[in-house]
BATIRO-288166 format. One record per residue (C-alpha): residue in one letter; x, y, z. Coordinates in steps of 0.1 Angstrom, whole numbers, plus 2048, in hexadecimal, padded with zeros to 3 digits. Layout:
<rs>
+-----+-----+-----+-----+
| res |   u |   v |   w |
+-----+-----+-----+-----+
|   a |   X |   Y |   Z |
...
+-----+-----+-----+-----+
</rs>
This chain:
<rs>
+-----+-----+-----+-----+
| res |   u |   v |   w |
+-----+-----+-----+-----+
|   m | A34 | 7E5 | 0EE |
|   e | A2B | 7E7 | 10E |
|   n | A4A | 7F4 | 127 |
|   v | A53 | 7D9 | 146 |
|   i | A65 | 7EE | 164 |
|   l | A82 | 7DA | 17A |
|   h | A84 | 7ED | 198 |
|   i | A9F | 7E7 | 1B3 |
|   s | AA7 | 7F8 | 1D0 |
|   d | ABE | 7F4 | 1ED |
|   l | ADB | 7E2 | 1E3 |
|   h | AF4 | 7F2 | 1F7 |
|   i | B0E | 7DD | 1EC |
|   t | B2F | 7DF | 204 |
|   t | B51 | 7D5 | 208 |
|   r | B49 | 7CB | 230 |
|   l | B5A | 7E9 | 238 |
|   g | B4F | 7FB | 256 |
|   t | B4F | 81E | 257 |
|   d | B75 | 81F | 26E |
|   g | B83 | 804 | 255 |
|   i | B83 | 7EA | 265 |
|   l | B6D | 7CA | 24E |
|   n | B4D | 7BF | 25E |
|   p | B49 | 79D | 25F |
|   k | B20 | 7A2 | 25F |
|   i | B16 | 79D | 23B |
|   e | AF2 | 7AF | 23B |
|   s | AFA | 7AF | 20D |
|   y | AF8 | 792 | 1F8 |
|   l | B0C | 7AA | 1DE |
|   t | B31 | 7AF | 1F1 |
|   t | B4D | 7BE | 1DD |
|   n | B6B | 7A6 | 1EB |
|   a | B4F | 784 | 1E8 |
|   d | B51 | 76C | 1D4 |
|   e | B50 | 77D | 1AC |
|   s | B3C | 75F | 19D |
|   a | B23 | 760 | 1C0 |
|   n | B17 | 782 | 1B2 |
|   n | B1B | 77E | 18F |
|   f | B01 | 763 | 196 |
|   f | AEB | 776 | 1AE |
|   v | AE7 | 792 | 18B |
|   e | AE4 | 775 | 174 |
|   k | AC6 | 762 | 18A |
|   l | AB5 | 782 | 18E |
|   v | ABA | 78F | 167 |
|   e | AA8 | 766 | 161 |
|   k | A8A | 766 | 175 |
|   v | A83 | 78A | 162 |
|   k | A86 | 77B | 140 |
|   e | A77 | 75E | 146 |
|   d | A55 | 76D | 150 |
|   f | A54 | 78A | 13C |
|   p | A62 | 77F | 118 |
|   g | A67 | 796 | 0FC |
|   r | A5E | 7B8 | 118 |
|   k | A73 | 7D9 | 113 |
|   f | A84 | 7D9 | 139 |
|   t | A87 | 7FD | 147 |
|   l | A9F | 7FF | 164 |
|   l | A97 | 813 | 182 |
|   v | AAC | 810 | 1A0 |
|   t | AA3 | 823 | 1C3 |
|   g | ABF | 827 | 1D9 |
|   d | ADA | 81C | 1F1 |
|   i | AED | 810 | 1D6 |
|   s | B08 | 80B | 1E9 |
|   n | B10 | 805 | 20F |
|   l | B27 | 824 | 214 |
|   a | B2A | 83B | 1F5 |
|   e | B4F | 82B | 1EF |
|   i | B5D | 829 | 1D3 |
|   k | B67 | 803 | 1CE |
|   e | B3B | 801 | 1D4 |
|   f | B2B | 80E | 1BA |
|   t | B4D | 802 | 19F |
|   f | B3B | 7E2 | 1AC |
|   a | B16 | 7F1 | 1A8 |
|   e | B23 | 7FC | 186 |
|   k | B2B | 7DB | 179 |
|   f | B0D | 7C9 | 18D |
|   i | AF2 | 7E1 | 179 |
|   k | B01 | 7E1 | 15C |
|   q | B06 | 7BD | 157 |
|   i | AD7 | 7C4 | 15B |
|   m | AD4 | 7DB | 149 |
|   a | AE9 | 7C4 | 128 |
|   d | AD5 | 7A3 | 12F |
|   l | AB6 | 7B8 | 133 |
|   a | AC0 | 7D0 | 114 |
|   i | ABA | 7EC | 129 |
|   t | AC7 | 80A | 119 |
|   e | AD9 | 82C | 12D |
|   d | AB4 | 83D | 123 |
|   n | AA4 | 825 | 12E |
|   c | AB0 | 824 | 153 |
|   l | AAB | 837 | 175 |
|   i | AC9 | 838 | 190 |
|   i | ABC | 84D | 1AB |
|   p | AD0 | 853 | 1CC |
|   g | AC9 | 844 | 1F1 |
|   d | AD6 | 850 | 20D |
|   h | AF4 | 83A | 210 |
|   d | AFE | 842 | 1ED |
|   v | B09 | 864 | 203 |
|   h | B2E | 862 | 209 |
|   r | B2D | 86D | 22C |
|   r | B54 | 86D | 235 |
|   s | B56 | 885 | 214 |
|   l | B41 | 89B | 227 |
|   e | B54 | 896 | 248 |
|   n | B76 | 8A0 | 239 |
|   a | B68 | 8BF | 227 |
|   l | B55 | 8CF | 246 |
|   e | B7A | 8C9 | 253 |
|   l | B88 | 8E3 | 241 |
|   v | B6A | 8F6 | 23C |
|   p | B4E | 8F4 | 25A |
|   s | B29 | 8FC | 24A |
|   d | B07 | 8F8 | 25D |
|   e | AF6 | 8ED | 23D |
|   p | B0B | 8CE | 236 |
|   h | AED | 8BE | 221 |
|   l | AF6 | 8D9 | 203 |
|   l | B12 | 8CE | 1FC |
|   n | B07 | 8B9 | 1DA |
|   d | B29 | 8BD | 1CD |
|   i | B34 | 8A8 | 1EA |
|   k | B1F | 893 | 1F7 |
|   f | B15 | 882 | 1D5 |
|   r | B3B | 881 | 1C9 |
|   n | B3C | 85F | 1BE |
|   f | B1A | 855 | 1B9 |
|   a | B1C | 874 | 19C |
|   d | B39 | 861 | 192 |
|   f | B22 | 83E | 18E |
|   y | B08 | 851 | 184 |
|   n | B19 | 85D | 16B |
|   r | B28 | 83A | 159 |
|   i | B0B | 828 | 15C |
|   k | AF6 | 848 | 14A |
|   t | B12 | 857 | 139 |
|   t | B01 | 877 | 14A |
|   p | B0B | 88F | 15D |
|   f | AF9 | 88A | 183 |
|   q | AE6 | 8AC | 183 |
|   f | AEF | 8B4 | 1AD |
|   e | ADC | 8D0 | 1B1 |
|   k | AB8 | 8C0 | 1A0 |
|   i | A9D | 8B3 | 1B7 |
|   i | A90 | 89F | 194 |
|   i | AB1 | 894 | 184 |
|   d | AA1 | 87C | 16B |
|   h | A82 | 873 | 157 |
|   l | A76 | 856 | 145 |
|   i | A57 | 858 | 130 |
|   l | A49 | 836 | 124 |
|   d | A30 | 828 | 111 |
|   e | A29 | 84A | 107 |
|   k | A11 | 84B | 126 |
|   v | A2A | 847 | 149 |
|   i | A3D | 85F | 14F |
|   l | A5B | 851 | 16D |
|   l | A67 | 86F | 184 |
|   a | A8A | 869 | 18F |
|   i | A89 | 883 | 1AE |
|   n | AA4 | 886 | 1C9 |
|   s | A99 | 881 | 1EC |
|   n | ABB | 887 | 1FE |
|   f | AB6 | 8AE | 205 |
|   k | ABC | 8AF | 229 |
|   v | AD8 | 890 | 22C |
|   n | AFB | 89B | 234 |
|   n | B16 | 888 | 246 |
|   k | B01 | 87D | 262 |
|   g | AE3 | 86E | 24E |
|   g | AC5 | 87D | 24E |
|   l | A9F | 876 | 245 |
|   g | A8B | 874 | 222 |
|   n | A8D | 8A1 | 216 |
|   i | A7D | 8AF | 1FC |
|   p | A7E | 8D4 | 1F3 |
|   i | A5B | 8D6 | 1E8 |
|   d | A5B | 8F7 | 1D5 |
|   r | A77 | 8EB | 1C4 |
|   l | A63 | 8D3 | 1BE |
|   k | A45 | 8E0 | 1AA |
|   v | A57 | 8F6 | 19B |
|   e | A6D | 8DD | 188 |
|   f | A4D | 8C9 | 183 |
|   l | A3F | 8E6 | 173 |
|   a | A5F | 8EE | 160 |
|   l | A5C | 8C8 | 14F |
|   k | A38 | 8C3 | 14B |
|   t | A35 | 8E1 | 13A |
|   a | A51 | 8D9 | 121 |
|   l | A3C | 8BA | 11E |
|   a | A1C | 8CA | 118 |
|   n | A14 | 8B8 | 0F8 |
|   k | A13 | 897 | 10B |
|   d | 9FA | 889 | 11F |
|   l | A11 | 877 | 13A |
|   q | A07 | 860 | 15A |
|   y | A1D | 86B | 173 |
|   v | A33 | 852 | 18E |
|   a | A4C | 863 | 1A6 |
|   c | A6D | 851 | 1AC |
|   w | A80 | 851 | 1CD |
|   h | A97 | 841 | 1E4 |
|   h | A83 | 848 | 207 |
|   n | A62 | 838 | 213 |
|   f | A4B | 84F | 222 |
|   t | A33 | 836 | 229 |
|   a | A3C | 815 | 23D |
|   g | A31 | 7F4 | 243 |
|   f | A52 | 7E3 | 256 |
|   e | A59 | 7FD | 269 |
|   d | A3D | 809 | 28A |
|   t | A37 | 82B | 27C |
|   n | A20 | 83D | 25D |
|   k | A3C | 85A | 254 |
|   g | A58 | 83F | 246 |
|   q | A78 | 84B | 245 |
|   w | A6D | 871 | 23C |
|   e | A6B | 891 | 252 |
|   t | A45 | 899 | 25B |
|   e | A43 | 8BD | 257 |
|   n | A53 | 8B8 | 234 |
|   r | A40 | 89A | 22A |
|   k | A1D | 8AE | 231 |
|   h | A28 | 8C5 | 216 |
|   l | A31 | 8AA | 202 |
|   l | A10 | 894 | 200 |
|   a | 9FB | 8B6 | 1FB |
|   e | A13 | 8C0 | 1E0 |
|   l | A13 | 89C | 1CF |
|   e | 9EE | 89B | 1CC |
|   s | 9EA | 8BF | 1BE |
|   l | A09 | 8B4 | 1A2 |
|   g | 9F0 | 895 | 19B |
|   i | A0A | 87C | 1A4 |
|   k | 9F8 | 85F | 1AB |
|   l | A19 | 842 | 1B3 |
|   v | A3A | 844 | 1C4 |
|   l | A50 | 82C | 1BE |
|   t | A69 | 828 | 1DE |
|   g | A84 | 812 | 1F2 |
|   n | A93 | 816 | 212 |
|   e | A84 | 801 | 228 |
|   h | A93 | 7E0 | 21C |
|   t | A6C | 7D2 | 21C |
|   s | A54 | 7CF | 201 |
|   n | A36 | 7DD | 202 |
|   s | A1A | 7F6 | 1F3 |
|   k | A01 | 813 | 201 |
|   t | 9EC | 82A | 1FF |
|   i | 9E9 | 84C | 210 |
|   q | 9D5 | 86A | 20A |
|   n | 9B4 | 856 | 20D |
|   g | 9C2 | 844 | 1F3 |
|   s | 9C7 | 85D | 1D8 |
|   i | 9F2 | 856 | 1D8 |
|   m | A01 | 835 | 1D7 |
|   t | A22 | 827 | 1E0 |
|   s | A36 | 807 | 1DE |
|   d | A52 | 7FF | 1EF |
|   c | A68 | 7E4 | 1D6 |
|   g | A7B | 7D8 | 1F8 |
|   a | AA2 | 7D6 | 1FA |
|   l | AB3 | 7B9 | 1DC |
|   s | ACD | 7B0 | 1ED |
|   s | AC5 | 7AF | 215 |
|   i | AD1 | 791 | 228 |
|   p | AC0 | 7A0 | 24B |
|   y | A9C | 7A6 | 237 |
|   d | A8D | 792 | 218 |
|   a | A9F | 79D | 1F9 |
|   t | A87 | 7A9 | 1DD |
|   f | A7F | 7BD | 1C2 |
|   k | A5F | 7C5 | 1AC |
|   v | A55 | 7C2 | 18B |
|   y | A38 | 7DE | 176 |
|   p | A30 | 7D4 | 157 |
|   i | A1D | 7F3 | 141 |
|   v | 9F9 | 7EB | 140 |
|   i | 9E8 | 803 | 124 |
|   g | 9C3 | 804 | 117 |
|   e | 9A3 | 815 | 124 |
|   e | 9BB | 818 | 146 |
|   i | 9E0 | 818 | 14B |
|   v | 9EF | 801 | 165 |
|   l | A0D | 7F8 | 176 |
|   e | A08 | 7D0 | 183 |
|   n | A1A | 7D0 | 1A5 |
|   k | A34 | 7AF | 19E |
|   i | A42 | 7A3 | 1C2 |
|   y | A64 | 78E | 1BE |
|   a | A7A | 77D | 1DF |
|   l | A92 | 770 | 1DF |
|   q | A89 | 749 | 1EA |
|   k | AA1 | 735 | 20C |
|   t | AB3 | 71D | 1F8 |
|   n | AA9 | 6FF | 20A |
|   g | ABF | 6E6 | 1F5 |
|   n | AB6 | 6F7 | 1D6 |
|   d | AD0 | 6F0 | 1BA |
|   h | AD8 | 716 | 1B6 |
|   p | ADF | 72E | 1D7 |
|   y | ACC | 749 | 1C4 |
|   f | AA3 | 740 | 1BD |
|   w | A8B | 764 | 1B4 |
|   q | A67 | 75A | 1B6 |
|   i | A4B | 76F | 1B5 |
|   r | A34 | 773 | 1CF |
|   d | A09 | 772 | 1D4 |
|   n | 9FE | 797 | 1DF |
|   s | 9E5 | 790 | 1ED |
|   g | 9FF | 77D | 208 |
|   a | A17 | 79D | 204 |
|   k | 9F5 | 7AF | 20D |
|   q | 9F8 | 7C4 | 1EE |
|   p | 9E8 | 7D1 | 1D1 |
|   s | 9EB | 7BF | 1AE |
|   q | 9ED | 7DB | 19D |
|   f | 9EF | 7FE | 1A2 |
|   k | 9D9 | 818 | 18D |
|   l | 9E7 | 836 | 17B |
|   f | 9C8 | 843 | 169 |
|   v | 9A4 | 837 | 167 |
|   p | 98B | 849 | 154 |
|   n | 975 | 85A | 163 |
|   k | 951 | 859 | 16D |
|   e | 94F | 86B | 188 |
|   i | 942 | 88F | 194 |
|   i | 953 | 89D | 1A9 |
|   a | 932 | 8AD | 1C0 |
|   a | 949 | 8B8 | 1E4 |
|   t | 949 | 8DC | 1DA |
|   v | 92F | 8F6 | 1DE |
|   d | 92A | 906 | 1C4 |
|   l | 91B | 92F | 1C6 |
|   p | 903 | 932 | 1AD |
|   h | 906 | 94E | 191 |
|   s | 8E7 | 96A | 196 |
|   n | 8C9 | 968 | 188 |
|   n | 8BF | 98C | 190 |
|   v | 8DC | 99C | 17B |
|   e | 8DD | 9AA | 158 |
|   e | 8F4 | 997 | 144 |
|   v | 90F | 9B5 | 138 |
|   a | 913 | 9BD | 116 |
|   e | 91D | 9E2 | 11E |
|   p | 93C | 9F3 | 132 |
|   v | 930 | 9F3 | 157 |
|   i | 92E | A15 | 16D |
|   a | 93E | A10 | 190 |
|   p | 92E | 9FF | 1A9 |
|   t | 924 | A0C | 1C8 |
|   e | 919 | A06 | 1E9 |
|   n | 8F6 | 9F8 | 1DB |
|   t | 900 | 9E8 | 1BB |
|   r | 910 | 9C4 | 1B8 |
|   v | 924 | 9C5 | 194 |
|   f | 936 | 9A3 | 18F |
|   y | 93E | 98F | 16F |
|   d | 921 | 975 | 16A |
|   d | 924 | 95F | 14A |
|   p | 90E | 940 | 158 |
|   e | 919 | 92B | 134 |
|   r | 941 | 934 | 133 |
|   a | 941 | 92D | 15C |
|   e | 92F | 90A | 158 |
|   q | 941 | 901 | 13F |
|   l | 963 | 908 | 150 |
|   y | 955 | 8F8 | 170 |
|   a | 951 | 8D4 | 157 |
|   i | 978 | 8D7 | 14E |
|   i | 97D | 8D6 | 174 |
|   r | 961 | 8B5 | 17C |
|   k | 96A | 8A5 | 15F |
|   k | 991 | 8A5 | 165 |
|   k | 98C | 8A6 | 18F |
|   l | 9A0 | 8BB | 18C |
|   f | 991 | 8CF | 1B2 |
|   h | 9A6 | 8BF | 1CE |
|   s | 994 | 8B0 | 1E8 |
|   g | 9A3 | 8AC | 209 |
|   h | 9AB | 8C4 | 22E |
|   f | 9AE | 8E7 | 223 |
|   h | 9CE | 8FA | 23C |
|   w | 9CE | 922 | 22C |
|   s | 9EA | 933 | 238 |
|   n | 9F7 | 95B | 235 |
|   s | A0D | 954 | 216 |
|   s | 9F2 | 93F | 204 |
|   r | 9D1 | 941 | 204 |
|   a | 9C1 | 92E | 1E7 |
|   h | 9E3 | 91B | 1D6 |
|   n | 9D9 | 8F3 | 1CF |
|   w | 9B2 | 8F1 | 1D1 |
|   i | 9AE | 8EF | 1AA |
|   d | 9CB | 8E6 | 194 |
|   v | 9C6 | 8FE | 179 |
|   s | 9E8 | 8F5 | 16C |
|   k | 9DA | 8D4 | 160 |
|   l | 9BF | 8E2 | 14F |
|   l | 9D4 | 8F8 | 13A |
|   e | 9E6 | 8DC | 12F |
|   d | 9CC | 8D3 | 113 |
|   h | 9CB | 8EC | 0F8 |
|   e | 9A7 | 8F3 | 0FB |
|   d | 9A3 | 8F5 | 119 |
|   l | 9BF | 911 | 11B |
|   n | 9B0 | 922 | 101 |
|   f | 98D | 923 | 113 |
|   a | 99B | 932 | 12D |
|   q | 9B1 | 948 | 121 |
|   n | 991 | 958 | 110 |
|   s | 980 | 958 | 12F |
|   v | 998 | 973 | 138 |
|   i | 994 | 981 | 11D |
|   d | 96E | 981 | 11E |
|   v | 96C | 992 | 141 |
|   i | 985 | 9AB | 133 |
|   a | 970 | 9B3 | 117 |
|   r | 952 | 9B1 | 12C |
|   f | 957 | 9CE | 145 |
|   n | 96C | 9E4 | 12C |
|   l | 98F | 9DD | 145 |
|   g | 9A6 | 9E1 | 127 |
|   e | 99D | A01 | 123 |
|   n | 9B8 | A1D | 137 |
|   s | 9CB | 9FC | 13E |
|   s | 9F1 | A01 | 13D |
|   l | 9FF | 9E1 | 14D |
|   i | 9EE | 9BF | 14C |
|   i | A03 | 9A3 | 168 |
|   g | A02 | 97B | 163 |
|   l | A04 | 973 | 18B |
|   g | A13 | 955 | 18D |
|   y | A1E | 936 | 177 |
|   e | 9F5 | 930 | 16E |
|   g | 9EF | 952 | 16D |
|   n | A08 | 95C | 151 |
|   i | 9FC | 941 | 139 |
|   i | 9D4 | 948 | 13D |
|   s | 9DC | 977 | 13A |
|   s | 9F6 | 972 | 11B |
|   k | 9DB | 96C | 0FE |
|   a | 9C8 | 98C | 110 |
|   s | 9EB | 9A5 | 10F |
|   i | 9EC | 99D | 0EE |
|   k | 9C6 | 9A2 | 0E5 |
|   y | 9C4 | 9C7 | 0F6 |
|   n | 9EC | 9D0 | 0ED |
|   i | 9F2 | 9D7 | 117 |
|   p | A12 | 9D3 | 11D |
|   y | A1B | 9B5 | 12F |
|   t | A31 | 9A1 | 152 |
|   s | A31 | 983 | 16A |
|   l | A2F | 983 | 18E |
|   p | A39 | 964 | 1A2 |
|   y | A19 | 95F | 1C2 |
|   s | A23 | 96E | 1E0 |
|   y | A28 | 94A | 1F2 |
|   r | A41 | 946 | 1DD |
|   y | A52 | 968 | 1DD |
|   n | A76 | 964 | 1E9 |
|   d | A7B | 93F | 1D5 |
|   h | A7E | 952 | 1B6 |
|   h | A9A | 96D | 1A7 |
|   d | A99 | 98D | 1AF |
|   y | A95 | 998 | 188 |
|   e | A77 | 97E | 188 |
|   k | A63 | 987 | 1A0 |
|   k | A68 | 9B1 | 19F |
|   l | A4F | 9C3 | 185 |
|   n | A6E | 9D8 | 172 |
|   f | A58 | 9EC | 16C |
|   d | A5D | A16 | 17A |
|   n | A3A | A25 | 182 |
|   a | A4C | A41 | 195 |
|   d | A37 | A5B | 17B |
|   g | A1B | A4A | 17E |
|   t | A1A | A3D | 15C |
|   y | A05 | A20 | 164 |
|   k | 9DF | A26 | 17B |
|   k | 9CF | A09 | 170 |
|   v | 9DF | 9E6 | 16F |
|   i | 9CE | 9C2 | 16A |
|   i | 9DA | 9A8 | 17C |
|   i | 9D2 | 983 | 16E |
|   t | 9D4 | 966 | 187 |
|   d | 9C7 | 944 | 187 |
|   v | 9B4 | 93D | 1A5 |
|   v | 9A8 | 95C | 1C4 |
|   n | 9A0 | 954 | 1E8 |
|   d | 997 | 974 | 1FD |
|   g | 9B4 | 989 | 1E5 |
|   r | 9D0 | 98B | 204 |
|   t | 9F3 | 97E | 1F1 |
|   i | 9E0 | 99D | 1D8 |
|   r | 9E3 | 9B9 | 1F3 |
|   k | A02 | 9AA | 1F9 |
|   l | A0E | 9AB | 1D8 |
|   i | A06 | 9D2 | 1D6 |
|   d | A0E | 9E2 | 1F7 |
|   r | A27 | 9CE | 1FE |
|   h | A41 | 9BC | 1E3 |
|   e | A39 | 9D1 | 1CA |
|   k | A2B | 9F5 | 1DC |
|   s | A45 | A0D | 1CD |
|   f | A2E | A06 | 1AF |
|   f | A09 | A03 | 1B9 |
|   d | A0E | A23 | 1C9 |
|   k | A0A | A37 | 1AE |
|   v | 9F0 | A1A | 19C |
|   c | 9CB | A2A | 1A0 |
|   e | 9B4 | A0B | 197 |
|   v | 9C6 | 9E3 | 19E |
|   v | 9AB | 9CB | 187 |
|   v | 9B0 | 9AA | 196 |
|   v | 9A0 | 98E | 176 |
|   s | 9A0 | 967 | 185 |
|   l | 98F | 949 | 171 |
|   f | 986 | 93D | 199 |
|   y | 978 | 94D | 1B8 |
|   t | 97B | 937 | 1D1 |
|   g | 972 | 94B | 1F4 |
|   h | 951 | 94D | 206 |
|   e | 94A | 96E | 1FF |
|   q | 92C | 97C | 1E8 |
|   i | 93B | 982 | 1C7 |
|   n | 942 | 9A9 | 1C5 |
|   t | 957 | 9BB | 1B0 |
|   d | 962 | 9CE | 1D5 |
|   i | 96E | 9AD | 1EC |
|   l | 994 | 9AC | 1E9 |
|   n | 991 | 9D0 | 1F9 |
|   y | 9A3 | 9D2 | 21C |
|   d | 97E | 9E5 | 223 |
|   k | 969 | 9CE | 217 |
|   l | 972 | 9AD | 230 |
|   p | 95E | 9A1 | 243 |
|   e | 961 | 9A8 | 263 |
|   s | 970 | 985 | 26F |
|   y | 988 | 984 | 25A |
|   d | 9AF | 981 | 266 |
|   r | 9BD | 99D | 25D |
|   e | 9DE | 99B | 26C |
|   y | 9F9 | 99C | 252 |
|   d | 9E6 | 9A9 | 23C |
|   h | 9E6 | 9CC | 229 |
|   d | 9CF | 9E8 | 220 |
|   v | 9C5 | 9ED | 1FE |
|   n | 9A8 | 9F8 | 1F2 |
|   k | 9AF | 9FD | 1CB |
|   i | 9A4 | 9DE | 1BD |
|   s | 987 | 9D0 | 1A5 |
|   f | 981 | 9AA | 1A3 |
|   y | 975 | 993 | 18B |
|   t | 970 | 973 | 186 |
|   v | 95F | 959 | 170 |
|   k | 957 | 93C | 18B |
|   s | 94C | 937 | 1AE |
|   l | 956 | 91C | 1C4 |
|   k | 954 | 91E | 1E8 |
|   v | 96F | 908 | 1FA |
|   e | 972 | 8FF | 21E |
|   k | 997 | 906 | 233 |
|   c | 991 | 8F8 | 256 |
|   p | 984 | 909 | 26C |
|   y | 9A0 | 909 | 289 |
|   g | 9B1 | 921 | 27E |
|   k | 9D6 | 926 | 289 |
|   n | 9D2 | 90D | 2A2 |
|   y | 9CB | 8F1 | 289 |
|   k | 9EF | 8DD | 298 |
|   q | 9E1 | 8D9 | 2B8 |
|   e | 9B7 | 8D8 | 2B2 |
|   c | 9B2 | 8CA | 28E |
|   f | 9B1 | 8A7 | 290 |
|   i | 9AF | 8A0 | 26E |
|   y | 9D1 | 8B1 | 26B |
|   k | 9DE | 89A | 283 |
|   d | 9CF | 87E | 283 |
|   e | 9D1 | 87D | 25B |
|   l | 9B3 | 874 | 257 |
|   s | 9AE | 888 | 232 |
|   c | 9C9 | 898 | 217 |
|   v | 9D7 | 8B9 | 22C |
|   h | 9DE | 8D7 | 216 |
|   l | 9F5 | 8EC | 228 |
|   f | 9FC | 908 | 210 |
|   y | A1E | 911 | 219 |
|   d | A10 | 914 | 23A |
|   e | A36 | 915 | 24C |
|   v | A3E | 933 | 232 |
|   k | A41 | 950 | 24E |
|   a | A28 | 969 | 249 |
|   e | A42 | 988 | 242 |
|   e | A51 | 977 | 227 |
+-----+-----+-----+-----+
</rs>
């Protein structure tokens, strides 16, 4: 039986008291703690009655995307608990089949103010245990599990073994003065990849759920209620993570939009109990066949107009509401991506069967296996893992997100092929000989390199990518190998994508300088090369960089031998450092803009 998702938001249950504790005569929510209890109950009963009528015999999932309360007062949450538990009981929804997500109104600002009087802080938004105190108690009573204060992905649900809903907290920057939507991108990706790894045996379509709207229908702005810079990074990251649909609340107006050239869809269910605006909610029946679809059913509270009942919910026409009738999460791929420039393999170089002599100035030497390279490329084409868009890079990130290698590695056969491709490179050039250490660089590099370390019985470790170095614990970002006596003279670094080698040189000459000072040769093996140079084993060396290359913040390292399985030329924005002022694609959001951690300082 396919699930039906009931999506409600912005209940704004109120005591009708202002922040000064004085009774506010202006009522903006149908649900007030001092109203006639029978009226409140009837409001819930009519909602449940309509949903049951339209979806008889279906299994329901409840999604609540924030602003459950108006001021995050205990009395408001006590009432909300009764209201939500009534819906769950009437629709046979268990605590394991509901997601409860906080909104900015669920932050208890009065508690933050009191705490700041005692201990002033320049970052009150980080006092999560204080600002979510009342919400957390309410959450625990509904879910019977603790609210995870410090998590970005606070919960998830898998529906019909095909769809996964991620409950994400978008209130990172909300404090005692309020605040816009903000999600720390690095933390989101780390938590997402950890969850994805734990669910590696499942083929799931990911749907993000949070409170703040990052598109707008009613408001005269495109960015919604979201911090502008964080939004730009977030959109690129969502596309990278393969998240096609985001379910939100906050705007108080039912709305749906597509952004990033249609690659990401949004659905705002509107405010459930708003008097000034239309009171609305949504229902998403899941339909699984050749395609995986969430139907978009919009419900609105009709004016009484002499009806026998004071509350009367009616389904809206999608075309009249200017919203799609469905959100397609999965469509069988019948297209081949042709937007990349393929660097063809040379027909003049004989296939290498024996160890290769060191290259001279007039010798072009590189790994060349067209059949293996084309098989790897076919996986990228078939699964549409190359991200189209407008690419900006920075000193801290040169090859991030162009190819979704993490998704490639989810499939056991593709993972095995990738690992064997790395081993084939090592075997073809006898790179394992005299090698004393293998380093898996980054999340994906760690995965694809492990098999090689076992095969060649070479000591192994892993390191994070340099653009995220400072987000890791000191132990994680250190090699923890002592090379004072020069034991490690030849080291192999294995990673997924290399562009121009700047991050590799930074690792060698800065992050692990004391170790690599005694290393005579560094061998880099990657699945993909996305730069513009003619493939050769020496192109990552500082002295071999083209004259036009921007050497600012780079490192003078010249002991690198480079090998890759497949070359894909990726064009970057031609405006360089002035892209914010000159690049109209960036300024006007004409395409998916990949910023590549552009705001990270070069010296980090």
